C-alpha positions as a printed Julia matrix, in Angstrom:
259×3 Matrix{Float64}:
  -0.06   0.01    0.0
   1.29   3.45   -0.94
   2.44   5.47    1.94
   1.8    9.27    1.88
   4.28  11.73    3.13
   3.3   15.3     3.91
   4.72  17.9     1.76
   7.57  20.03    3.37
   5.3   22.98    3.15
   2.98  21.44    5.6
   5.79  20.39    8.0
   7.21  23.95    7.81
   3.9   25.46    8.77
   3.37  22.87   11.6
   6.9   23.91   12.9
   5.87  27.55   12.99
   3.07  26.64   15.3
   5.33  24.6    17.39
   7.7   27.49   17.8
   4.77  29.66   18.85
   3.79  27.02   21.26
   7.25  26.92   22.79
   7.21  30.69   23.34
   3.76  30.43   24.94
   4.95  27.55   27.23
   8.2   29.54   27.87
  10.2   26.61   26.86
  13.65  27.68   25.67
  15.61  25.77   23.02
  18.03  24.64   25.75
  15.14  23.38   27.81
  13.59  21.58   24.89
  17.01  20.03   24.15
  17.05  18.66   27.75
  13.57  17.2    27.49
  14.46  15.42   24.16
  17.8   14.44   25.43
  19.55  15.86   22.3
  22.01  18.66   21.61
  21.11  22.27   21.13
  22.12  22.2    17.5
  19.96  19.14   17.01
  16.87  21.12   18.26
  17.72  24.03   16.03
  18.0   21.73   13.01
  14.69  19.97   14.01
  12.8   23.26   14.46
  14.0   24.37   11.03
  12.45  21.43    9.35
  15.69  19.46    8.58
  15.49  15.65    8.9
  12.41  15.77   11.22
  10.43  12.49   11.49
   6.63  12.48   12.06
   7.15  10.73   15.41
   9.46  13.63   16.58
   7.03  16.25   15.22
   4.21  14.62   17.31
   6.43  14.69   20.3
   7.07  18.45   19.82
   3.32  19.02   19.56
   2.8   17.15   22.78
   5.47  19.16   24.63
   3.87  22.43   23.5
   0.5   21.07   24.68
  -1.04  21.55   21.29
  -3.74  19.42   19.51
  -2.12  17.54   16.5
  -5.41  17.47   14.55
  -5.57  21.32   14.89
  -2.01  21.83   14.08
  -2.25  19.72   10.98
  -5.53  21.25    9.69
  -4.11  24.79   10.16
  -0.9   23.82    8.26
  -2.8   22.39    5.41
  -5.25  25.16    5.07
  -2.71  28.0     5.48
  -1.7   29.62    2.26
   1.94  30.69    2.12
   3.15  33.67    0.12
   4.25  32.49   -3.26
   7.87  33.39   -4.38
   9.09  33.74   -7.89
  12.43  33.37   -9.52
  14.16  36.68  -10.37
  14.47  37.76  -13.98
  18.2   36.86  -13.7
  17.53  33.43  -12.35
  14.91  32.81  -15.02
  17.25  33.77  -17.79
  20.03  31.57  -16.39
  17.8   28.54  -16.21
  16.36  29.3   -19.74
  20.02  29.41  -21.08
  21.07  26.25  -19.34
  18.42  23.56  -18.8
  20.87  21.22  -17.21
  21.26  23.78  -14.38
  17.46  23.92  -13.89
  17.33  20.1   -13.71
  20.07  20.16  -11.08
  18.28  22.79   -8.93
  14.95  20.88   -9.34
  16.63  17.69   -8.14
  17.97  19.4    -5.08
  15.26  21.81   -4.12
  12.03  20.37   -5.17
  12.77  16.63   -5.32
  15.01  16.88   -2.19
  17.43  14.3    -3.62
  20.8   13.91   -1.73
  23.66  15.44   -3.77
  25.46  12.29   -4.19
  22.27  10.5    -5.5
  21.54  13.33   -7.86
  25.19  13.39   -9.07
  25.07   9.7    -9.91
  21.92  10.09  -11.76
  23.22  13.0   -13.81
  26.73  11.59  -14.25
  28.48  14.41  -12.38
  31.75  14.22  -10.47
  32.57  16.42   -7.53
  34.08  19.17   -9.71
  31.08  19.38  -11.83
  28.79  19.38   -8.77
  30.81  22.3    -7.33
  30.62  24.25  -10.59
  26.76  23.87  -10.68
  26.39  24.73   -7.02
  28.68  27.67   -7.63
  26.43  29.06  -10.44
  23.36  28.59   -8.1
  25.19  30.46   -5.38
  26.11  33.43   -7.76
  22.3   33.47   -8.63
  21.39  33.92   -4.98
  19.64  30.54   -4.63
  21.89  28.87   -2.1
  25.01  29.5     0.09
  27.88  27.1    -0.68
  29.93  25.65    2.14
  33.03  23.55    2.13
  32.8   20.02    0.88
  30.01  20.78   -1.49
  27.63  21.44    1.29
  24.94  24.09    0.84
  22.11  25.91    2.42
  19.15  27.24    0.42
  18.49  30.94    0.45
  15.1   30.53   -0.97
  12.0   28.78    0.35
   8.86  27.15   -1.17
   6.49  27.74   -2.7
   8.83  28.95   -5.42
   8.01  29.15   -9.14
   8.33  31.13  -12.31
   6.57  34.3   -12.75
   4.18  35.03  -15.63
   6.21  35.86  -18.81
   9.06  33.67  -17.74
  11.27  32.48  -20.54
  11.59  28.99  -18.93
   7.77  28.69  -18.76
   7.51  29.71  -22.51
  10.08  27.07  -23.45
   8.38  24.39  -21.36
   4.93  25.29  -22.54
   6.02  25.23  -26.13
   7.29  21.72  -25.74
   4.23  20.67  -23.87
   1.67  22.13  -26.44
   3.54  20.22  -29.11
   2.9   16.98  -27.3
  -0.69  18.01  -26.43
  -1.5   18.9   -29.99
  -0.14  15.39  -31.07
  -2.36  13.7   -28.42
  -5.41  15.65  -29.61
  -4.79  15.09  -33.35
  -3.99  11.29  -32.84
  -6.74  10.88  -30.21
  -4.07   9.32  -28.0
  -6.46   8.56  -25.2
  -5.51   6.36  -22.29
  -6.04   6.05  -18.46
  -3.0    8.42  -18.2
  -4.32  10.92  -20.7
  -7.42  13.11  -20.91
  -8.46  14.58  -24.23
 -11.61  16.52  -24.71
 -12.72  18.85  -27.46
 -16.3   20.04  -27.02
 -17.65  23.19  -28.76
 -20.34  24.7   -26.55
 -23.11  27.19  -27.32
 -23.77  29.22  -24.07
 -24.78  32.62  -23.03
 -21.77  34.51  -21.34
 -23.26  34.2   -17.9
 -23.4   30.42  -18.11
 -19.86  30.26  -19.53
 -18.6   32.25  -16.68
 -20.32  29.87  -14.28
 -18.82  26.84  -16.05
 -15.35  28.57  -15.86
 -15.84  29.13  -12.07
 -16.94  25.64  -11.31
 -13.98  24.12  -13.28
 -11.53  26.43  -11.53
 -12.83  25.34   -8.06
 -12.42  21.71   -8.97
  -8.93  22.08  -10.44
  -7.85  24.36   -7.47
  -8.98  21.49   -5.1
  -6.74  19.03   -6.74
  -3.91  21.39   -7.24
  -3.84  22.16   -3.45
  -3.96  18.54   -2.63
  -0.93  18.06   -5.02
   1.05  20.86   -3.33
   0.3   20.18    0.27
  -0.46  16.42    0.75
   2.07  14.82   -1.62
   5.73  15.57   -1.18
   9.03  14.61   -2.94
   9.09  11.24   -1.04
   5.84  10.2    -2.79
   6.81   8.35   -5.96
   3.62   9.46   -7.85
   3.24  10.24  -11.58
   3.06  13.9   -12.49
   0.55  15.44  -14.86
   0.33  18.68  -16.81
  -3.18  20.07  -16.98
  -3.91  22.74  -19.5
  -7.29  24.1   -19.88
  -8.19  26.56  -22.6
 -11.67  27.79  -23.51
 -12.01  30.69  -25.98
 -14.61  31.92  -28.5
 -14.69  30.07  -31.79
 -13.79  32.07  -34.89
 -16.44  32.21  -37.8
 -14.23  29.83  -39.77
 -14.43  27.28  -37.1
 -18.17  27.03  -37.09
 -18.24  24.27  -39.72
 -15.97  22.15  -37.65
 -18.11  22.64  -34.49
 -21.27  21.66  -36.44
 -19.59  18.6   -37.88
 -17.96  17.41  -34.73
 -19.95  18.34  -31.66
 -18.65  15.57  -29.58
 -15.74  15.13  -27.14
 -12.88  12.9   -27.95
 -12.86  10.69  -24.97
């Protein structure tokens, strides 16, 4: 049976509540270290979301006299401020896709550097060169021995108008076009082309309903499923626009979905 891991965003938000609980209970980091029988540095690492287990998280919630269900619900429902790559970072990734793949592996997929290096065929020097580039872009701080600390935090993505997004969407639309034209329908692919004749108010209602459904699943994707979950990823693109007069013959001849 597949085991679900909470996304790091949820853990991060839960830890924020735990820190507030420690302040309310007037428990210092040193006092917490004593209770947990660990070092002060370990406590600092735990409270910053590094290598914390669910068992340890529950222990911290109990020490702060918090309700775990309430902590989890608040962590899931809270919406964090979204951060975007700068124009310089976007241009660098657009110019060097391998650097973007490297950053994605470290930051989003949270793969250990040695595992990522083996998968990408990189030696220590090549890893250092890529880490150094990421440091120069302000994304991380490089330490001796190819150790690093991120200077950015999730949720992090590309801003509208991003060159990287334009490149990725161009490639995706080519595959999507091929799927539609070839009617490449499977359990892993949804293809639907359905002309509609609706008054503007009904179309706006349809758009609103679709957006709510998609947002619900997008939020679950973001918060409930983390890098540790080996799940397939999908690209959803929904476009609805008025038909041109020259399209009306097509809509009259083919008023059905391809499903």
